[in-house]
C-alpha positions as CSV (number, residue, x, y, z in Angstrom):
1,M,-13.7,73.2,203.9
2,S,-10.5,74.7,202.5
3,I,-9.6,74.1,198.9
4,S,-6.4,74.0,196.8
5,W,-5.7,74.8,193.2
6,L,-3.5,73.2,190.6
7,A,-2.8,75.6,187.8
8,L,-1.0,74.7,184.5
9,E,0.8,77.2,182.4
10,D,-1.6,76.7,179.5
11,G,-4.4,78.0,181.7
12,T,-5.9,74.7,182.7
13,L,-7.2,74.7,186.3
14,F,-8.0,71.9,188.7
15,Q,-9.6,72.3,192.1
16,G,-8.9,69.9,195.0
17,L,-8.2,69.5,198.7
18,P,-5.0,70.3,200.6
19,F,-2.8,67.3,201.1
20,G,0.5,67.3,203.0
21,A,2.1,70.7,203.8
22,S,0.4,74.0,203.2
23,G,1.7,76.7,200.9
24,T,2.4,77.4,197.2
25,V,4.9,75.7,194.9
26,C,5.8,75.6,191.2
27,G,7.6,73.1,189.1
28,E,7.3,70.9,185.9
29,I,4.3,68.6,186.2
30,V,4.8,65.0,185.2
31,F,3.0,61.7,185.7
32,N,4.1,58.3,187.0
33,T,2.2,55.2,186.0
34,G,3.3,52.9,188.9
35,L,0.6,51.2,190.9
36,T,3.0,51.1,193.9
37,G,6.2,52.8,194.8
38,Y,5.1,56.2,195.9
39,V,7.6,56.3,198.7
40,E,10.4,55.7,196.3
41,V,9.0,58.3,193.9
42,L,8.8,60.9,196.6
43,T,12.4,60.4,197.7
44,D,14.1,59.9,194.2
45,P,16.4,62.9,193.7
46,S,15.7,62.6,189.9
47,Y,12.3,64.3,190.6
48,K,13.9,67.5,191.9
49,G,12.1,70.5,190.4
50,Q,9.0,68.4,189.4
51,I,5.5,68.1,190.6
52,V,4.5,64.4,190.4
53,T,1.1,63.1,189.5
54,M,0.4,59.4,190.3
55,T,-2.0,57.9,187.8
56,Y,-3.0,55.1,190.1
57,P,-6.1,56.5,192.0
58,H,-5.5,55.3,195.6
59,I,-2.3,56.5,197.2
60,G,-1.1,56.1,200.8
61,N,-2.7,52.8,201.8
62,Y,0.5,51.2,202.9
63,G,2.0,54.3,204.6
64,V,5.7,55.3,204.6
65,T,8.5,52.9,205.6
66,L,11.8,54.8,206.2
67,E,13.9,51.8,205.1
68,D,12.3,52.2,201.6
69,L,13.5,55.8,201.1
70,E,15.7,56.3,198.0
71,S,17.5,59.3,199.7
72,S,17.5,61.0,203.1
73,E,14.4,63.1,202.2
74,P,11.7,63.7,199.6
75,H,12.8,65.7,196.5
76,V,9.6,66.3,194.6
77,S,8.4,69.9,194.5
78,G,4.7,68.8,194.8
79,F,2.5,65.7,194.8
80,V,-0.8,65.2,193.1
81,V,-3.2,62.3,193.7
82,R,-6.8,61.3,193.1
83,E,-7.5,59.9,196.5
84,A,-5.2,60.2,199.6
85,S,-5.8,57.3,201.9
86,R,-6.8,58.4,205.4
87,A,-5.6,55.2,206.9
88,F,-2.7,52.8,206.2
89,S,-2.1,49.2,207.0
90,N,1.5,47.9,206.9
91,W,3.4,46.4,209.8
92,R,6.6,48.0,208.4
93,A,5.3,51.5,208.1
94,D,6.6,54.3,210.3
95,S,4.0,57.0,209.4
96,S,1.2,58.0,207.1
97,I,2.0,59.6,203.8
98,Q,0.2,62.8,205.0
99,E,2.4,63.0,208.0
100,F,5.5,62.3,206.0
101,L,4.7,65.1,203.5
102,R,3.9,67.6,206.3
103,N,7.1,66.8,208.2
104,H,9.2,67.5,205.1
105,G,7.3,70.5,203.8
106,I,6.0,68.9,200.6
107,I,2.9,70.5,199.3
108,G,0.3,68.2,197.8
109,I,-3.2,68.2,196.4
110,S,-5.8,65.4,196.4
111,E,-9.3,64.9,194.9
112,I,-7.9,65.7,191.5
113,D,-9.1,64.1,188.3
114,T,-5.7,62.6,187.6
115,R,-6.9,60.8,184.5
116,A,-7.9,64.2,182.9
117,L,-4.6,65.7,184.0
118,T,-2.6,62.9,182.6
119,L,-4.4,63.1,179.3
120,R,-3.7,66.9,179.2
121,I,0.0,66.3,179.7
122,R,0.1,63.6,177.0
123,E,-1.7,65.9,174.6
124,V,0.4,69.0,175.0
125,G,3.6,67.7,176.7
126,A,5.2,68.4,180.0
127,L,4.0,71.7,181.5
128,R,5.0,74.1,184.3
129,A,2.5,74.1,187.0
130,C,1.7,75.6,190.4
131,I,-0.1,74.1,193.5
132,S,-1.5,76.4,196.2
133,S,-3.5,75.9,199.4
134,E,-3.2,79.7,200.1
135,D,-5.6,82.5,199.3
136,V,-4.2,83.2,195.8
137,A,-6.3,83.9,192.7
138,S,-6.2,81.1,190.2
139,D,-5.2,83.4,187.3
140,E,-2.2,84.6,189.4
141,L,-1.2,80.9,189.9
142,V,-1.2,80.4,186.1
143,E,1.1,83.5,185.7
144,R,3.4,82.1,188.4
145,A,3.6,78.8,186.5
146,R,4.4,80.6,183.3
147,A,7.2,82.6,185.0
148,F,8.8,79.7,186.7
149,P,12.2,78.6,185.1
150,S,12.0,75.5,182.9
151,I,13.9,72.3,183.8
152,S,16.5,73.1,181.2
153,E,17.3,76.5,183.0
154,Q,18.1,75.1,186.4
155,D,21.2,73.4,188.0
156,L,19.2,70.7,189.7
157,V,22.1,68.3,190.0
158,G,23.9,70.9,192.1
159,Q,21.0,70.9,194.5
160,V,21.0,67.2,195.2
161,T,24.6,66.0,194.9
162,S,26.7,65.1,198.0
163,R,29.1,67.7,199.3
164,E,32.1,65.6,200.0
165,I,33.8,62.3,199.1
166,Q,32.6,59.5,201.3
167,R,32.7,55.7,201.5
168,W,29.3,54.0,201.3
169,D,28.8,51.6,204.2
170,D,25.3,52.2,205.4
171,P,24.3,49.6,208.0
172,I,20.9,49.0,206.4
173,D,22.5,48.4,203.1
174,L,25.0,45.9,204.4
175,E,22.1,44.0,206.0
176,W,20.3,44.2,202.7
177,N,23.3,42.5,201.1
178,G,22.7,39.4,203.2
179,T,19.4,38.7,201.4
180,H,21.1,38.4,198.0
181,P,23.2,35.5,196.8
182,Y,26.2,37.7,195.9
183,R,29.7,37.6,197.4
184,P,31.2,41.0,197.0
185,E,34.3,41.0,194.7
186,D,37.4,42.8,195.8
187,F,36.9,45.8,193.6
188,H,36.7,49.5,194.2
189,V,33.9,51.5,192.4
190,V,33.8,55.3,192.3
191,A,30.2,56.4,192.0
192,F,29.4,59.9,190.8
193,D,26.5,61.3,192.7
194,F,24.2,63.3,190.4
195,G,21.3,62.4,192.6
196,I,22.0,58.7,193.2
197,K,19.3,56.4,194.6
198,H,20.1,54.3,197.7
199,N,19.1,51.2,195.9
200,I,21.7,51.7,193.3
201,L,24.3,52.0,196.0
202,R,22.9,48.9,197.6
203,S,23.2,47.0,194.3
204,L,26.8,48.1,193.8
205,R,27.8,47.5,197.4
206,S,26.4,44.0,197.4
207,R,28.7,43.1,194.5
208,V,31.9,44.9,195.3
209,S,33.8,45.4,198.5
210,R,34.2,49.2,198.3
211,V,32.1,52.0,196.9
212,T,33.3,55.6,197.1
213,L,30.6,58.2,196.5
214,V,31.9,61.5,195.0
215,P,30.2,64.8,194.3
216,A,29.1,65.7,190.8
217,S,31.8,68.3,190.4
218,T,34.7,65.9,191.2
219,S,37.5,66.2,188.6
220,A,38.9,63.4,186.5
221,S,42.3,63.8,188.2
222,R,40.7,63.4,191.6
223,V,39.0,60.2,190.5
224,R,42.3,58.9,189.1
225,D,43.9,59.5,192.5
226,L,41.2,57.3,194.1
227,K,42.5,54.3,191.9
228,P,39.1,52.8,191.1
229,D,38.5,49.5,189.3
230,G,35.3,50.9,187.8
231,I,33.4,54.2,187.5
232,F,29.6,54.5,188.0
233,L,27.6,57.5,186.7
234,S,24.3,57.9,188.5
235,N,20.8,59.0,187.9
236,G,19.8,62.6,188.6
237,P,17.5,65.4,187.7
238,G,17.3,68.0,184.9
239,D,18.6,68.5,181.3
240,P,21.9,66.7,180.6
241,A,22.9,69.3,178.0
242,Y,23.0,71.9,180.9
243,L,25.9,70.0,182.5
244,G,28.8,70.9,180.2
245,E,31.6,70.7,182.8
246,I,30.5,67.3,183.9
247,I,30.3,66.1,180.3
248,Q,33.9,67.3,179.8
249,T,35.0,65.4,183.0
250,I,33.3,62.2,181.7
251,H,35.2,62.7,178.4
252,E,38.4,62.7,180.4
253,L,37.3,59.7,182.4
254,I,36.8,57.7,179.2
255,Q,40.6,58.1,178.5
256,M,41.3,56.1,181.7
257,N,40.2,53.0,179.8
258,I,38.5,51.3,182.8
259,P,34.9,50.0,183.0
260,I,32.3,52.7,183.1
261,F,28.6,52.0,183.8
262,G,25.9,54.7,183.6
263,I,22.2,54.7,184.6
264,C,19.5,57.3,183.6
265,L,21.2,60.7,183.6
266,G,24.5,58.9,183.7
267,H,23.5,57.2,180.5
268,Q,22.7,60.5,178.9
269,L,25.8,62.2,180.0
270,L,28.0,59.3,178.9
271,G,26.4,59.4,175.5
272,L,26.9,63.2,175.2
273,A,30.5,62.8,176.2
274,M,31.0,60.5,173.2
275,G,29.3,62.6,170.6
276,A,25.6,61.7,170.8
277,H,22.8,64.3,171.2
278,S,20.0,64.6,173.7
279,Y,16.4,65.8,173.2
280,K,13.4,66.4,175.5
281,L,10.6,63.8,175.3
282,K,7.1,65.1,175.0
283,F,5.9,63.8,178.3
284,G,8.7,61.4,179.4
285,H,8.8,57.9,180.7
286,R,7.9,57.4,184.4
287,G,6.7,54.2,186.0
288,C,7.6,50.7,187.0
289,N,5.8,48.9,184.1
290,Q,7.8,49.9,181.0
291,P,8.7,47.2,178.5
292,V,12.3,47.3,177.1
293,K,13.7,44.9,174.5
294,H,17.3,43.7,174.8
295,L,18.4,43.6,171.1
296,G,21.1,41.1,171.7
297,T,18.9,38.4,173.1
298,G,15.4,39.5,172.0
299,R,14.3,39.2,175.6
300,V,11.7,41.8,176.9
301,E,12.4,43.2,180.3
302,I,9.8,44.9,182.5
303,T,11.6,48.0,183.8
304,T,11.3,51.1,185.8
305,H,11.8,54.5,184.1
306,N,12.1,58.1,185.2
307,H,13.4,60.2,182.4
308,G,12.2,63.3,180.5
309,F,15.2,63.3,178.1
310,A,16.7,60.8,175.7
311,L,19.6,60.2,173.4
312,Q,19.7,60.2,169.6
313,D,22.4,60.3,166.8
314,L,24.8,57.9,168.5
315,P,28.3,57.9,166.9
316,N,29.4,54.8,165.0
317,E,31.6,53.5,167.9
318,L,28.4,53.1,170.0
319,E,26.0,50.2,169.6
320,I,22.3,50.4,170.7
321,T,21.6,47.5,173.1
322,H,18.1,48.3,174.4
323,L,15.0,49.9,173.0
324,S,11.7,51.0,174.5
325,L,8.8,48.9,173.1
326,N,6.4,51.9,173.7
327,D,8.1,54.4,171.5
328,N,11.5,53.0,170.3
329,T,13.4,55.4,172.6
330,I,17.1,54.3,173.1
331,E,17.2,52.6,176.4
332,G,20.8,51.3,176.4
333,F,24.1,51.3,174.5
334,R,27.6,50.0,174.7
335,H,30.9,51.0,173.2
336,K,32.1,48.6,170.5
337,K,35.7,48.5,171.8
338,L,36.0,50.1,175.2
339,P,34.5,48.6,178.5
340,I,31.7,51.2,178.6
341,F,27.9,50.7,178.7
342,A,24.8,52.4,180.0
343,V,21.1,52.0,180.3
344,Q,18.4,54.7,180.5
345,Y,16.1,52.7,182.8
346,H,16.6,51.6,186.4
347,P,17.8,48.0,186.9
348,E,18.1,48.5,190.6
349,A,14.4,49.1,191.0
350,A,13.6,45.5,190.1
351,P,10.0,45.7,188.9
352,G,10.5,42.4,186.9
353,P,11.5,41.8,189.7
354,H,15.0,40.7,188.6
355,D,14.9,41.1,184.9
356,S,17.8,43.5,184.8
357,D,20.1,42.3,187.5
358,Y,22.5,41.0,184.9
359,L,23.6,44.6,184.2
360,F,25.4,44.9,187.6
361,E,26.9,41.5,187.0
362,S,28.2,42.7,183.6
363,F,29.8,45.6,185.3
364,V,31.6,43.3,187.7
365,E,32.7,41.1,184.8
366,L,34.2,44.1,183.0
367,M,36.2,44.9,186.1
368,K,37.4,41.2,186.2
369,D,38.5,41.5,182.6
370,G,40.4,44.6,183.4
371,V,42.3,42.8,186.2
372,R,43.2,39.9,183.9
373,E,44.5,42.3,181.2
374,K,46.9,43.9,183.8
């Protein structure tokens, strides 16, 4: 029976079985604590450059449903599981997870002690790693992991952003709108694509009549020409401090004095544009069971997270609105005077299932306020 190796840059080795496509791949290894949602994890562009370990031991039992994809293809560098289900049972499913990974060239490894691997990551922090099903010596794989560029040395947003300005009117998403009790308001939102998830676009499109998706490199003057009622800053991969030109663009967008809403990387970039600082978390927050406290109401929301960086040292004009109950990480802020707010977590993912829907409603209300002021 063929074997695969998972090698960490600190020299730790795990032996397992090939899963998905064959080959060798390197990336930053992280863990996700969700019991479900592996399809969404695989296709979330925020995981670009990362090898994802699922802490839940049994993965693949409900197959892959194409309507559940968060982008057009998977973006993880590699996938690590304890047990890959050989069969799936789901009337909606289009394929098995093995077939999906093979078809998209995603290299995986199964029969790994994911509990031991997760404990290692928690102990020493996020590590670079290498997976291989090829005839490569384990010590060479360790060296390859050590030589691989860190997340902070790569332009990952540039690899996942859209290439042209486009209107978002996907037929599936318009059908999705019919299952929610929202009547789209007559507003135009320009959404920056730093690696945006489809469910964010669905959430926006179900509430406003027009959503225009723009590449990450779009200038502030080009956005101004589009005449939006609101601006959305999306999730995405990598280190926010690497994206200096985008931060400068956001600084210019703030001067437009129209509502701005950021999620995940958008939250970080918006904070940096207003003078906050970012830092890398030891092992990050990833999973659909993360408790966050809304400081204004005292309410605790069950939220989905996917971030390896966070904000600190917010300037006085920003007010912290949400905190992680696991480690007090800043999970949301708003500007005290301008119509600007952001959250680090993912309200569109709905693990609560609807604990955080109000954030999209708040965005719409800010646009209504802007119309009244005109």
